[in-house]
KOLTI-854637 format. One line per 5 residues: number of its first residue (from 1); their letters; for each residue x, y, z of N, C-alpha, C. Coordinates in steps of 0.001 Angstrom, whole numbers, plus 500000, padded with zeros to 6 digits. Last residue first. Layout:
REM KOLTI-854637
NUM	A	X/Y/Z/X/Y/Z/X/Y/Z | ...
//
This chain:
REM KOLTI-854637
339	VEKKN	541113/496521/502593/539910/496119/502000/540161/494403/500762 | 543327/497347/502861/543074/496321/504047/541557/495850/503474 | 544066/498620/500708/545159/497430/500507/543934/496978/501684 | 542293/500693/500618/541902/499783/499642/542371/498398/500079 | 543709/501796/502862/542200/501528/503246/542055/500357/501887
334	KSHVV	546025/502669/501482/545772/501911/503265/544481/501315/503128 | 544873/504962/500305/545820/503469/499469/545896/502248/500574 | 543958/507010/501371/543311/505580/500483/543905/504450/500436 | 546155/507433/502864/544793/506857/503722/544261/505971/503270 | 547908/508510/500807/548130/507176/501658/547026/506790/502173
329	LRIVG	546495/510407/500052/546214/509525/499131/546912/508094/500056 | 546057/511993/502098/545021/511168/501114/545059/510673/500784 | 548749/513461/502652/548348/512289/503606/546487/511618/502638 | 549312/514279/499725/549711/513397/500383/549121/512388/501315 | 547239/516468/500488/546817/515514/499544/547750/514682/499529
324	TIAGF	548067/517988/502673/547025/517032/503319/546581/516094/502244 | 550573/518671/501776/550691/517644/502566/549870/517256/503164 | 549223/520790/500090/550410/519811/499428/550384/518381/500379 | 548022/522582/501555/547319/521926/500790/548169/520552/500045 | 550883/523084/503389/549449/522313/504080/548354/522014/502821
319	LVGAV	551841/524880/501362/552259/523327/501948/551768/522435/502441 | 549854/527092/501482/550375/526112/500153/550787/524924/500290 | 550139/528027/503892/549040/527600/503161/549478/526524/502035 | 553082/529185/503758/552756/527528/504633/551138/526838/504063 | 553382/530931/502124/553954/529401/501580/553401/528075/502656
314	PWIVW	551009/532451/503514/551084/531911/501847/552415/530796/501970 | 552825/532751/505727/551749/532120/505641/551335/532127/504290 | 555409/533751/505184/555754/532356/505621/554095/531853/505404 | 555756/536534/504576/555622/535248/503490/555667/533585/504369 | 556318/537770/506370/554842/537611/506291/554533/536215/505124
309	SIDER	559324/539003/506495/558293/537441/507207/556869/537183/506803 | 559828/540757/504911/559325/539729/504344/558837/538527/504639 | 559830/544230/504987/559883/543200/505986/558957/541978/505390 | 559389/546205/503381/560092/545776/503142/560544/544484/503744 | 556576/546892/504149/557332/546333/502462/558215/545766/501967
304	WNSAK	557222/547633/506847/556033/545833/506643/556135/545585/504977 | 559442/548881/507813/558447/548843/506895/558444/547506/506815 | 560494/548503/511722/560744/547861/510511/559423/548392/509069 | 562280/549140/514317/561607/549983/513363/561557/549238/512065 | 563181/546429/516532/563687/547085/515340/562438/547994/514455
299	DANPL	561877/545043/518434/562660/546474/519264/562941/547235/517917 | 561570/542398/517233/560563/543181/517834/561243/544675/517999 | 563643/540743/516436/563610/542003/515528/562527/542800/516176 | 563046/538598/517505/564116/538789/518204/564153/540203/517656 | 560260/537672/517114/560637/538093/518306/561739/539185/518407
294	MMCLY	560363/536389/514511/559542/538002/514555/560785/538523/515974 | 560954/534132/514312/561391/534547/513357/561230/536394/513799 | 559404/533064/516328/560515/532742/516370/561610/533646/515611 | 557208/533261/515069/557328/533949/516654/558503/534184/516641 | 557261/532037/513028/556691/533151/512659/557089/534114/513741
289	IATVL	557254/529094/514611/558431/529444/513494/558481/531019/513011 | 554714/528706/515767/555886/529163/516790/556912/529176/515625 | 553032/529257/513430/553089/529954/514680/554598/530301/515126 | 553835/526717/512966/553822/527710/511706/554012/528594/512312 | 552948/524820/514842/554240/524625/514809/554746/526125/513457
284	CWYIG	550705/524916/514322/550880/525795/515834/552367/525710/515475 | 550255/523729/512030/549984/525174/512580/550246/526210/513457 | 550321/521398/512591/550876/521889/511453/551698/523762/511999 | 549071/520223/515059/550094/520404/515203/550666/521122/513841 | 546112/521107/513172/546471/521435/514675/547628/521610/514705
279	AFIRF	546174/519100/511226/545875/520325/511022/546648/521066/512538 | 546460/516261/512487/547781/517394/511287/547878/518780/511354 | 544142/516094/513438/544759/515856/514005/546106/516420/513844 | 542527/516930/511145/541967/517184/512289/543901/517201/513386 | 543357/514685/509804/543057/515693/509170/543103/517179/510214
274	YKRDE	542058/512347/510264/543555/512578/510795/543891/513814/510277 | 539299/512843/510622/539937/512258/511483/541621/512315/511570 | 538815/513289/507718/538905/514349/508751/539446/514086/510046 | 538818/510556/506691/539693/511615/506381/540369/512551/507332 | 536142/510148/507287/537115/509137/507916/538241/509858/507424
269	KKERT	534613/511626/505837/534549/511765/507449/535290/511041/507757 | 535301/510939/503114/535817/512281/503702/535535/512215/505289 | 533665/508543/503055/535243/508627/503251/535257/509434/503049 | 531431/509650/503077/531953/508565/504742/533055/508450/504053 | 531065/512752/502350/530619/511217/502428/531455/510773/503221
264	YDGVE	531023/515258/502718/530805/514785/503930/530423/513305/503713 | 531059/517135/500144/532261/517222/501465/532198/516202/502836 | 529103/515404/498396/529499/516563/498798/530984/516470/499810 | 526957/513364/501039/527208/513716/499593/528411/514716/499648 | 525238/512323/502668/526522/512100/502753/527110/511713/501325
259	LLKDF	522598/513528/503431/522623/512416/502337/523683/511800/502244 | 522974/515252/505671/522106/513939/505676/522334/512571/504851 | 524769/516461/504419/525539/515771/505713/524376/514973/505787 | 523342/518240/502365/524688/517276/501948/524752/516214/503074 | 521477/519256/503732/521598/518789/502860/522153/517039/502606
254	SEQIT	523491/521191/505173/522172/520116/506096/521677/519275/505051 | 524526/522655/503424/525285/521340/503661/524186/520418/504431 | 522186/524167/502327/522843/523112/501492/523509/522104/502358 | 522394/525815/504470/521442/525250/504067/521727/524043/503359 | 524878/526655/504632/524399/526181/505291/523101/525504/505532
249	CSWVF	525616/527900/502013/526121/527096/502310/525472/526042/503174 | 523196/530616/501677/522845/528986/500876/524138/527836/501373 | 524691/531961/504191/523329/531513/504078/522719/530473/503232 | 527400/532184/503284/527073/531505/504120/525481/531025/504684 | 526764/533258/500546/527556/532672/500644/527496/531269/501636
244	LLVGC	525665/535972/501191/525106/535181/500253/525490/533851/500145 | 527274/537129/503106/526493/536668/503613/525501/535787/502634 | 529952/537334/500876/529800/535872/502293/528234/536107/503013 | 528462/539579/499502/528606/538028/498404/529215/537569/499934 | 528293/541574/501128/527266/540663/500978/527344/539978/499840
239	AILVL	531273/541602/501917/530525/541701/502940/528814/540606/502140 | 532555/542603/499695/532704/541267/500008/531873/540360/501603 | 530997/545436/500162/531011/544176/498742/531076/543157/499063 | 532183/546316/501777/530526/545985/501948/530010/544913/500880 | 534908/545982/501131/534420/545208/502275/532664/545310/502289
234	LIAVC	535197/548361/499142/535650/546374/499053/534604/545749/499861 | 534093/550298/499931/533225/549668/499603/533715/548194/498667 | 536638/550821/501997/535216/550274/502595/534169/550132/501455 | 538456/551044/499907/538932/550010/500643/537827/549483/501391 | 537290/553267/499036/537120/552200/498178/537362/550824/498643
229	YVLLL	538226/555366/500856/536435/554870/500968/536641/554036/499852 | 540973/555438/500761/540288/554800/501521/538708/554294/501594 | 541176/556677/498473/541126/554636/498091/540681/554136/499202 | 540512/559010/498763/539698/558540/498020/539445/556931/498429 | 542710/559408/500323/541733/559180/501296/540682/558474/500015
224	DSFEL	544630/559699/498421/545051/558650/499451/543623/558466/499928 | 543188/560251/495524/543970/560648/496425/544016/559229/497117 | 543749/558595/492080/542649/558690/493236/543891/559522/494355 | 544756/557687/489660/545730/558540/490625/544816/559212/491686 | 543247/555696/487916/543382/557506/488014/544284/557882/488826
219	AAGVF	544121/553956/488490/544602/553791/487377/544147/555441/487489 | 543551/553490/492018/544886/553487/491742/544998/553991/489532 | 540619/553235/491392/541468/554604/492007/543109/554388/491742 | 540055/551093/489533/540130/552248/489415/540977/553532/489977 | 541624/549106/491499/542191/549716/490251/541786/550433/489701
214	LPIVS	539020/549733/493819/540811/550045/494434/541123/550135/492773 | 537042/549047/492569/537180/550558/493431/538577/550866/493001 | 537252/546469/492029/536897/547141/491251/537380/548667/491150 | 537214/544636/494126/538323/545266/493967/538242/546221/492409 | 534176/543616/493680/535155/544459/495441/536059/544836/494804
209	IICLA	534412/541959/492019/533859/543303/491082/534107/543968/492915 | 534277/539238/493625/535557/539323/492168/534949/541461/491987 | 532307/539404/494415/533107/539351/495289/534148/539678/494145 | 530000/539352/493253/529982/540198/494703/531636/540623/494778 | 530351/536839/492248/530146/538295/491504/530936/539778/492578
204	TGITI	529940/535158/494380/531275/535228/493881/531122/536347/492543 | 527648/536089/494549/527996/536032/495766/529276/536038/495411 | 525921/535090/492339/526075/536655/492630/527147/536012/494022 | 526542/532157/492551/526572/532942/491566/526923/534012/491801 | 525637/531494/495168/526727/531112/494789/527260/531933/493635
199	CTRYS	522581/532239/494732/523386/532353/495519/524557/532869/495625 | 522215/530492/492502/521835/531964/492387/522751/532615/493361 | 522017/528040/493398/523221/528101/492659/523184/529931/492179 | 520283/528110/495560/521667/527478/496120/523201/528504/494979 | 517939/528774/494400/518550/529550/494999/519621/529126/495664
194	KDFDA	518057/525864/493080/517954/527010/492190/518614/528252/493036 | 517786/523496/495104/518760/524169/494267/518721/525236/493432 | 515750/523993/496553/516622/524557/497040/517603/525099/495724 | 514420/521671/495975/514073/522784/495178/514748/523843/495756 | 517021/519485/495935/516046/519707/494376/515481/521353/494764
189	KRKEV	516509/519176/498956/517539/519997/498009/517516/520110/496777 | 513608/518081/498600/513867/519304/499456/515489/519856/498439 | 514416/515809/497899/513318/516671/497299/513430/518094/497619 | 516469/514860/499337/516612/514782/498270/515821/515874/497609 | 514282/514093/501430/515470/515123/501252/516008/515315/500541
184	IGQVG	513008/512330/500762/512564/513841/500656/513049/514410/501192 | 514229/510274/500086/513980/510466/498872/513248/512060/499684 | 515132/509690/502501/516453/509933/501844/515812/510973/500692 | 512697/508474/504157/513409/509655/504232/514325/510160/503308 | 512382/505662/503364/511002/507364/502767/512383/508637/503436
179	YQLEV	513762/504195/505797/512708/504475/504765/512299/505471/504631 | 516411/506568/507514/515230/505490/507854/514612/505453/506410 | 519762/506896/506762/518276/507508/506757/517152/506557/506902 | 522435/506893/508590/521752/506169/507617/520102/506936/507911 | 525600/507343/508688/524682/507954/509108/524196/507289/507693
174	RQKEL	529200/507588/510285/528547/507412/509107/527130/507214/509528 | 530359/510638/511762/529322/509292/511824/529304/509170/510594 | 530988/513543/511718/531557/512732/511854/531385/510945/511922 | 529195/515324/510918/530143/515579/510264/531024/514445/510830 | 526859/514357/512774/527129/514210/511102/527729/513708/510595
169	FEYKD	527498/515144/515285/527300/513616/514661/527764/513646/513082 | 526237/517639/515629/527355/517338/515334/528361/515782/514833 | 523924/517575/516786/523946/517273/515587/525249/517112/514947 | 524435/519163/519157/523405/517727/519040/523525/517286/517866 | 525174/521576/518177/525927/520507/518809/525557/519362/518730
164	MQMGK	523266/523477/517188/523305/522482/516572/524560/521614/517075 | 523733/525424/519956/522062/524778/519005/522070/523216/518459 | 525302/526204/519836/525205/525161/520580/524074/524797/520773 | 526224/527709/517199/526906/526710/517760/525883/525674/518619 | 523869/529943/518169/523645/529186/517151/524900/527544/517340
159	WIFIM	525659/530957/520222/524219/530546/520225/523863/529712/519374 | 528285/531597/519224/528481/530777/519867/526861/529959/520728 | 527334/533476/516848/528318/531854/516720/527641/531051/517620 | 526069/535363/518114/525170/534515/517811/526052/533080/516943 | 528528/536415/519994/527260/535831/520541/526606/534767/519722
154	VAPVI	529585/537263/517328/530697/536111/518303/529494/535300/519082 | 527696/539288/516834/528430/538574/516132/529030/537293/516302 | 527871/541265/519021/526647/540849/518576/526951/539605/517592 | 531272/541954/518909/530450/541441/520010/528832/540236/519475 | 531367/543317/516191/532116/541877/516668/531400/541009/517513
149	FLLLI	530081/545484/516557/530050/544820/515534/530596/543362/515710 | 531088/546831/518720/529919/546952/518879/529305/545714/517597 | 533815/546546/518281/533517/545823/519176/532093/545586/518926 | 533978/548723/516064/534405/547622/515735/533608/546424/516509 | 533320/551174/517743/532328/550929/516813/532669/549167/516052
144	LFGIG	535803/550888/519134/534550/550467/519696/533332/550437/518769 | 537269/551535/516751/537785/550133/517538/536614/549979/518268 | 537399/553950/516441/536786/553103/515169/536937/552113/515934 | 537631/555405/518729/536565/555308/518146/536127/554577/517274 | 540377/555086/518786/539759/554252/519802/538095/554480/519395
139	GAADE	540934/556295/516170/541478/555115/516128/540665/554361/517518 | 539968/558987/516741/539738/558322/515521/539626/556871/516117 | 542114/559454/518447/540671/559518/519224/539553/559013/518341 | 544720/559017/517521/544174/558672/518818/542760/558215/519117 | 544196/561245/515702/543638/560366/515205/544180/558857/516158
134	SIGIK	541545/563671/516734/543043/562988/516189/543052/561950/515869 | 539148/565768/514994/539530/564940/516231/540752/564089/515845 | 537548/567103/512940/538372/568008/514046/538319/566751/515375 | 538163/565659/509854/537137/565785/510840/538296/566232/512304 | 540515/566117/508073/539305/566148/507710/537542/565898/508855
129	GYESL	543311/565232/507799/542314/566808/508577/541181/567134/508308 | 543847/563222/507447/544063/564026/506544/543489/565571/506991 | 543756/561155/509452/544720/561779/509323/545216/562745/508480 | 540951/561655/509943/541597/562303/510925/543039/562337/510127 | 540254/559992/507494/539297/561188/507668/540435/562270/508824
124	GGLVI	541554/557210/507952/542002/558016/507151/541381/559659/507183 | 540120/556673/510638/541815/557253/510178/541762/557599/509294 | 537221/556127/509726/537935/557422/510806/539295/557349/510927 | 538110/553977/507947/537355/555609/507367/537823/556994/508693 | 538693/552283/509401/539715/552486/508441/539183/554039/508103
119	LCIPS	536618/552166/511413/538189/552268/511934/539112/552751/510982 | 534642/551557/509839/534462/552497/510570/535926/553217/511056 | 535689/548829/508834/534726/549855/507789/535026/551491/508527 | 535912/546457/510022/536991/547179/510550/536242/548834/509631 | 532791/545152/510322/533329/545459/511701/534574/546125/511429
114	LVCLA	532509/543691/507893/531802/545345/507964/532660/545884/509482 | 532668/540925/508500/533740/541669/507454/533229/543199/507315 | 531615/540673/510314/532845/540263/511311/533310/541395/510347 | 528977/540771/509671/529141/541876/510401/530946/541975/510795 | 528645/538535/507826/528856/539710/507180/529195/540868/508139
109	TALAM	528351/536535/509957/529461/536643/509711/529976/537628/508579 | 526053/537464/511266/527019/537589/511783/528694/537524/511274 | 524435/537038/509048/524153/537839/509510/525724/538299/510278 | 525126/534025/508670/525399/535051/507474/525377/536333/507865 | 523526/533437/511230/525310/532633/510712/525542/534101/509528
104	KPAAE	520702/533955/510667/521856/534356/511728/523186/534398/511645 | 520446/532606/508157/520602/533874/507967/521299/534412/509075 | 520732/529648/509299/521332/530248/508064/521426/532054/508277 | 519010/528854/511406/520061/529578/512050/520783/529883/510530 | 516780/527973/509921/516829/529083/510628/517799/529591/511426
99	KSLNM	517839/525865/508764/517182/526699/507864/517340/528184/508205 | 518655/524045/510446/519804/524656/509782/519148/526253/508828 | 516369/523111/511979/517010/523927/512531/518125/525137/511585 | 515219/521583/509728/514382/522931/509989/515776/524263/510892 | 516652/520089/509648/516738/520995/507866/516400/521890/508779
94	YNDAE	516553/518997/511937/518114/519388/511525/517774/520107/510422 | 513845/518177/512027/514369/518697/512883/515565/519298/512452 | 513964/515777/509972/513125/517328/510035/513761/518255/510956 | 515655/514152/511197/516036/514623/509716/515128/516142/509847 | 514034/513072/513229/515221/513656/513286/515782/514979/512255
89	EASIS	511783/512603/511961/511871/513425/512516/512665/514150/513110 | 513040/510517/510210/511975/511329/509942/512460/512435/510699 | 515656/509085/512007/514394/508802/511552/513858/509961/511139 | 518960/507912/510952/518290/508925/511315/516656/508822/510563 | 521345/505366/512742/520052/505996/512018/518930/506917/512471
84	RVGEE	524881/505361/512708/523356/505972/513057/522228/506111/512343 | 526873/502562/512302/526414/503775/511556/525127/504337/512130 | 527960/500461/513875/528823/501404/513444/528090/502848/512700 | 526429/498137/511746/527611/497909/512955/528199/499174/513049 | 523341/498318/510308/524268/498114/510031/525503/498682/511330
79	AADDK	520380/497971/512281/521428/499138/511325/522859/498528/511198 | 517189/496380/511289/518325/496597/511923/519806/497391/511513 | 514947/498992/510523/515724/497888/510421/516738/497809/511033 | 512618/499662/513352/513310/500363/512579/514226/499075/512150 | 508951/498330/514158/510655/498825/514804/511465/498821/513562
74	TGVIE	505557/499624/514800/506799/498645/513911/508041/499474/514459 | 504040/499650/516921/504760/498837/517497/505832/498248/516318 | 501122/499799/515109/501702/499950/516332/502385/499213/516072 | 500734/498699/512186/501093/500243/512777/501021/500407/513640 | 500631/496426/510927/501822/496413/511625/501868/497853/511948
69	AEELE	497869/496142/509641/498011/495432/510930/499627/495664/511851 | 498462/497816/507236/497204/497674/508798/497509/497427/510244 | 501516/496650/506419/499966/496475/506279/499419/497344/507473 | 504220/497833/504715/503824/497771/505667/502488/497804/505827 | 505396/498354/501718/505389/497007/502136/504546/496385/503918
64	DKLLY	506175/501094/501990/504834/500833/501166/504474/499104/501679 | 506959/503327/504019/506868/502385/503857/505973/501358/503270 | 505788/505999/505393/506697/506132/504833/507088/504472/504122 | 503678/505049/507380/503260/506009/506191/504087/505674/505301 | 505864/503601/509164/504279/503028/508532/503727/504041/507176
59	DTSVG	507204/504921/509557/507594/503671/508947/506149/503207/508836 | 506132/507067/511734/506132/507617/510103/506812/506419/509604 | 502977/505141/513120/504659/505406/512856/504769/505702/511621 | 500264/506309/514226/500760/505603/513564/502290/506360/513673 | 498195/508782/515207/498473/507467/516184/499145/506331/515413
54	FLKSL	497357/510423/513287/496370/509937/512906/496929/508427/514259 | 499165/512715/514049/497456/513002/514129/496520/511717/514386 | 501181/511785/514411/501102/512010/515748/499126/512012/515421 | 501895/511329/511550/501749/510219/512060/501336/510422/513597 | 501192/513659/510135/500049/513029/509978/500396/511924/510830
49	KIIKD	503666/515641/511456/502273/515507/511925/500792/514611/511474 | 505554/513634/509728/505188/513460/511202/504027/513953/511764 | 504879/514767/507137/504690/512823/507424/504463/512834/509104 | 505021/517644/507755/503511/517250/507210/503673/515433/507535 | 508081/517553/507858/507203/518167/508772/505866/517793/508241
44	LDPIS	508467/516654/505128/508930/515394/506544/507977/516455/507348 | 505773/517213/503122/507042/517276/503568/507440/516641/504450 | 503762/514374/500580/503796/515667/501939/505689/516147/502532 | 504139/514863/497286/504000/513484/498336/504292/514767/499947 | 501627/514519/494622/502661/515187/494971/502877/514565/496376
39	AGSEW	499911/512818/493369/500732/513943/492495/501483/514573/493328 | 498006/511002/494687/499859/510987/494090/500551/512214/493475 | 495864/511479/495527/496035/511298/493985/497673/510863/493674 | 496392/512334/498063/495579/511328/497629/495773/511041/496338 | 498044/514690/497816/498522/513513/497982/498288/512734/497917
34	KSVSQ	496042/516534/496633/497283/516050/495489/498087/515109/496293 | 494487/516782/498558/493981/516091/497043/495218/515872/496331 | 495915/518772/500186/495438/516548/500479/494884/516018/499340 | 495785/520809/498577/497280/519805/498766/497204/518410/499565 | 493520/521742/498778/494141/521169/497227/495247/520052/497568
29	RSIDL	492915/522492/500923/492316/520907/500930/493186/520778/499366 | 495811/523790/502358/495438/524343/501471/494535/522551/501621 | 496970/523588/506531/497634/523406/504965/495792/523683/504386 | 496834/522526/509018/496705/523961/508425/497313/523608/507273 | 495916/520127/509604/497392/520230/508831/497742/521324/508833
24	QEALQ	493195/520386/510162/494082/519756/510857/495371/520051/510774 | 492381/521377/507766/492170/521544/508430/493311/521864/509962 | 493039/519337/506082/493425/520134/505985/493590/520979/507241 | 491024/517447/507107/492310/517111/507464/493046/518418/507035 | 488530/518770/506202/488828/518254/507972/490300/518065/508353
19	EQSWG	488792/518527/503737/488602/520192/504175/489188/519534/505595 | 488501/515722/503268/489500/516280/503281/489805/517654/503329 | 486913/514539/506389/486986/514990/504526/487816/515749/504594 | 486960/511822/508573/487429/513278/508528/487080/513307/506757 | 487012/509749/509950/485469/509956/509375/485642/511520/509077
14	VKKRL	488257/508105/511150/488105/508717/511380/487039/510086/511216 | 489046/506609/508064/488382/506064/509741/488221/506744/510632 | 489515/508508/506181/488330/507783/506107/487715/507061/508137 | 492051/508863/506791/491288/509779/506768/489978/509360/506887 | 493364/506642/506414/493297/506668/507704/492207/507790/508200
9	LIIKD	492792/506092/503624/492256/504652/504502/492162/505557/505623 | 494479/508392/502873/492943/507861/502574/492327/507248/502915 | 496996/507741/503582/496276/508869/504089/495051/508470/504038 | 497233/505486/501991/497652/505385/503611/496816/506226/504115 | 497400/505869/499273/496316/505186/499506/495797/505066/501603
4	ALIM	499810/507670/499715/498734/508099/499184/497472/507206/499292 | 501690/505667/499927/501357/506269/501120/500193/506916/500902 | 500654/502529/499098/501433/503758/498797/501113/504480/500181 | 500941/498718/500134/500252/499917/499924/500673/501475/499719
//
């Protein structure tokens, strides 16, 4: 018996019309009609509401082979050893929580990008005598405004991070969606795909064009103060791009984690166990080397244009990518030998 037939059967058992069922679920009668005709399927949250409304399990609704006699006390199939089973309700709660957190996380990230703008602009205005305050005062005010941006952003990161902690296992453990859940998650991902591609495209374009004001300023030999404004425009455009990236990627990753695709395949989850340890050791060593290079010369005035010690960071970044690539090859070859 398919889902459409089960909805009709359960509705008639309690003596409800399509309109009455629609009222219980806070949807239109046309939606119920489409479910019962098989033209569409309910979202996960509606499956869960139907389950609670009729006193049946989500497994009964989603598994075609389950008959009416098995409505009560249906048990999940035995899960593969070491694999976490995800129910329809758990998957729906996670996707809804990610969707709710996405705009807040995006805003917090954008605030971090925007935070130094006032410090940069006030410093420039003060240096060129456009405002009647000293450079120290301008720096103090700019730093205070920077904190006013950073503090709420950090609070959002902490608050939302704590809410998502219970789903951290999705990044580390192998998971298995219970019967019927995968299809619904894939549908939600397909419905979001257009928005995701639009956000990534526009965000990338904004980040690329953000440097145009600086290039134009350099070509037309703008004054230093105008170049300061160009930097502010650059940060605003990047903040807008980052906002789109974080919002869309937070939602997209919720689907990828449940479906174990993209950056969250089982293979990549195993890789991360090694990379977390390596990354912690590697960047601590790079920082220690940099400090050893800098501290002996800390008392000497140095022009940043002439001091090339900063080059350690891009070099370290390139080496990190190369070394992690080698580690990945070694791990994969080892896993193949074991198989």
